[in-house]
C-alpha positions as CSV (number, residue, x, y, z in Angstrom):
1,M,-52.3,258.2,66.7
2,R,-49.8,255.7,68.3
3,K,-47.2,256.5,65.6
4,I,-47.5,260.3,66.5
5,I,-47.1,259.5,70.1
6,R,-44.3,257.3,69.6
7,R,-42.4,260.0,67.4
8,S,-43.3,262.5,69.7
9,T,-41.6,260.7,72.7
10,V,-38.6,260.2,70.6
11,I,-38.4,263.9,69.8
12,L,-38.9,264.8,73.6
13,Q,-36.4,262.4,74.7
14,N,-33.7,263.6,72.2
15,S,-34.5,267.2,73.1
16,L,-34.2,266.4,77.0
17,Y,-31.0,264.5,76.3
18,N,-29.5,267.6,74.3
19,L,-30.5,269.9,77.1
20,L,-29.3,268.0,80.0
21,L,-25.6,268.5,79.9
22,P,-25.9,272.3,79.7
23,A,-28.4,272.1,82.6
24,I,-26.1,269.7,84.6
25,N,-23.1,272.0,84.2
26,I,-25.2,275.0,85.3
27,L,-26.4,273.2,88.4
28,L,-22.9,271.9,89.3
29,A,-21.5,275.4,88.8
30,S,-24.1,277.0,91.2
31,L,-23.3,274.1,93.8
32,V,-19.6,274.6,93.6
33,I,-20.1,278.4,93.8
34,R,-22.5,278.2,96.7
35,L,-20.6,275.7,98.6
36,T,-17.1,277.3,98.0
37,S,-16.4,280.3,95.8
38,K,-16.6,282.0,92.5
39,T,-12.7,281.9,92.4
40,L,-12.6,278.2,92.6
41,W,-15.1,277.7,89.9
42,G,-13.6,280.2,87.9
43,G,-10.2,278.4,88.1
44,F,-11.9,275.3,86.9
45,V,-13.6,277.0,84.1
46,D,-10.3,277.9,82.6
47,V,-9.5,274.2,82.2
48,L,-13.0,273.2,81.4
49,V,-13.4,275.6,78.3
50,V,-10.3,274.3,76.9
51,V,-11.0,270.5,77.5
52,Q,-14.8,270.9,76.3
53,F,-13.5,272.7,73.2
54,T,-11.1,270.1,72.2
55,A,-13.6,267.3,72.8
56,Q,-15.9,269.4,70.6
57,V,-13.3,269.7,67.7
58,A,-12.7,266.1,68.0
59,A,-16.3,265.2,67.3
60,W,-17.0,267.8,64.8
61,G,-18.9,266.0,61.7
62,N,-18.8,262.6,63.4
63,K,-22.4,262.2,64.1
64,E,-23.7,263.4,60.6
65,Y,-21.2,261.3,58.7
66,L,-21.9,258.2,60.6
67,L,-25.6,258.6,60.6
68,R,-25.4,258.6,56.9
69,G,-23.2,255.5,56.8
70,F,-25.3,253.7,59.2
71,S,-28.4,254.4,57.2
72,R,-26.7,253.2,54.1
73,Q,-25.1,250.2,55.2
74,P,-26.6,249.2,58.6
75,A,-24.8,245.8,58.7
76,T,-21.3,247.4,58.8
77,M,-22.4,249.9,61.6
78,P,-19.6,248.4,64.0
79,H,-17.0,248.9,61.3
80,Q,-18.0,252.2,60.5
81,W,-18.0,253.4,64.2
82,Q,-14.7,251.9,64.8
83,A,-13.2,253.4,61.5
84,A,-14.4,256.9,62.8
85,F,-13.4,256.5,66.2
86,Y,-9.9,255.8,66.2
87,P,-8.6,258.8,64.1
88,R,-10.4,260.9,66.3
89,L,-8.4,259.6,69.4
90,L,-5.4,260.8,67.4
91,I,-6.6,264.2,67.8
92,A,-6.0,264.1,71.5
93,C,-2.7,262.3,71.5
94,P,-0.4,265.4,71.0
95,L,-2.2,267.1,73.9
96,I,-0.4,264.6,76.4
97,L,2.6,266.9,75.7
98,L,0.8,270.0,76.7
99,A,-1.5,268.9,79.3
100,D,-1.5,267.5,82.8
101,A,-2.1,263.8,83.0
102,K,-5.5,264.2,84.8
103,I,-6.7,266.7,82.1
104,F,-5.6,264.5,79.4
105,I,-7.4,261.6,81.1
106,W,-10.5,263.7,81.4
107,L,-10.3,264.9,77.8
108,L,-9.9,261.2,76.6
109,G,-12.9,260.1,78.5
110,L,-14.9,263.1,76.9
111,I,-13.9,262.1,73.4
112,I,-14.7,258.4,73.9
113,A,-18.0,259.2,75.6
114,A,-18.9,261.7,72.9
115,S,-18.3,259.1,70.2
116,F,-21.4,257.1,71.4
117,D,-23.6,260.1,70.7
118,V,-24.2,258.9,67.1
119,L,-25.1,255.4,68.5
120,I,-27.6,257.0,71.0
121,L,-29.0,258.8,68.1
122,Y,-29.1,256.0,65.5
123,R,-30.6,253.7,68.2
124,K,-32.8,256.2,69.9
125,A,-31.3,255.2,73.3
126,F,-32.0,258.5,74.7
127,F,-33.7,257.4,78.0
128,Y,-30.6,255.3,78.7
129,A,-28.2,258.1,77.8
130,I,-30.2,260.5,80.1
131,R,-29.9,258.0,83.0
132,V,-26.1,257.8,82.4
133,E,-25.8,261.7,82.4
134,L,-27.9,261.8,85.5
135,I,-25.9,259.2,87.3
136,A,-22.6,260.9,86.5
137,A,-23.7,264.1,87.5
138,L,-25.1,263.0,90.8
139,G,-21.9,261.2,91.4
140,V,-20.1,264.5,90.8
141,A,-22.5,266.4,93.0
142,I,-22.3,264.1,96.0
143,V,-18.5,264.2,95.9
144,I,-18.5,268.0,95.7
145,V,-21.0,268.2,98.6
146,A,-19.0,265.7,100.8
147,R,-15.5,267.4,100.1
148,Y,-16.6,271.1,99.7
149,Q,-14.7,272.3,102.5
150,T,-11.3,271.1,101.1
151,L,-12.2,271.4,97.4
152,I,-9.6,272.5,94.9
153,V,-9.5,272.9,91.2
154,D,-7.5,269.6,90.8
155,D,-10.3,267.8,92.8
156,L,-12.9,269.1,90.3
157,I,-10.8,267.9,87.2
158,T,-10.4,264.4,88.9
159,F,-14.5,264.4,89.5
160,F,-15.2,265.4,86.2
161,A,-12.7,263.1,84.6
162,L,-14.3,260.1,86.7
163,A,-17.6,261.2,85.4
164,A,-16.6,261.1,82.0
165,W,-15.1,257.6,82.3
166,L,-18.1,256.4,84.2
167,K,-20.3,257.4,81.1
168,V,-17.6,255.8,78.8
169,I,-18.1,252.5,80.9
170,L,-22.0,252.6,81.0
171,L,-22.5,253.6,77.2
172,G,-19.7,250.9,76.4
173,Y,-21.7,248.3,78.1
174,R,-24.9,249.5,76.3
175,F,-23.1,249.6,72.9
176,R,-20.9,246.6,73.5
177,D,-22.2,245.1,70.2
178,V,-20.5,247.9,68.3
179,L,-17.5,247.6,70.3
180,G,-17.3,243.9,69.5
181,F,-17.9,242.8,72.9
182,T,-21.2,240.7,72.4
């Protein structure tokens, strides 16, 4: 019975973690639209879609590939993660020529934060990851509420970029052994 409860808890936490980001984005969109305008959010969505899509492309296949590798050779997990991480960063590098610096910094933060997803899954650190997502979202929401009267698209890009880097810092701390900072 205890085993079933433990497995159910892991499944529930994983499901919650996977549903959390879309739910947060809906809530933040509603907040911006309610406090400012649909036009502001629409202008931001133009950037959001491109940045999120690019980050998604950079992460394709990463999780599945690394989970297999971690299962086969758990002792080499840090090396495997690092070997998969650096080439994915190269995907973002040409975009520095096309994107605004803030957008590039945001994209870089998203790619790095997404690279921790496999570690969250492998180590079943869902509860920690959920807290990180909530902290980052709460930070963005607080700043949106505090600055709603003067909010522009560039501000939203900055807030979302800072949230991505906050996630990088918090997840990097949690998985510092894989990063080589033990």
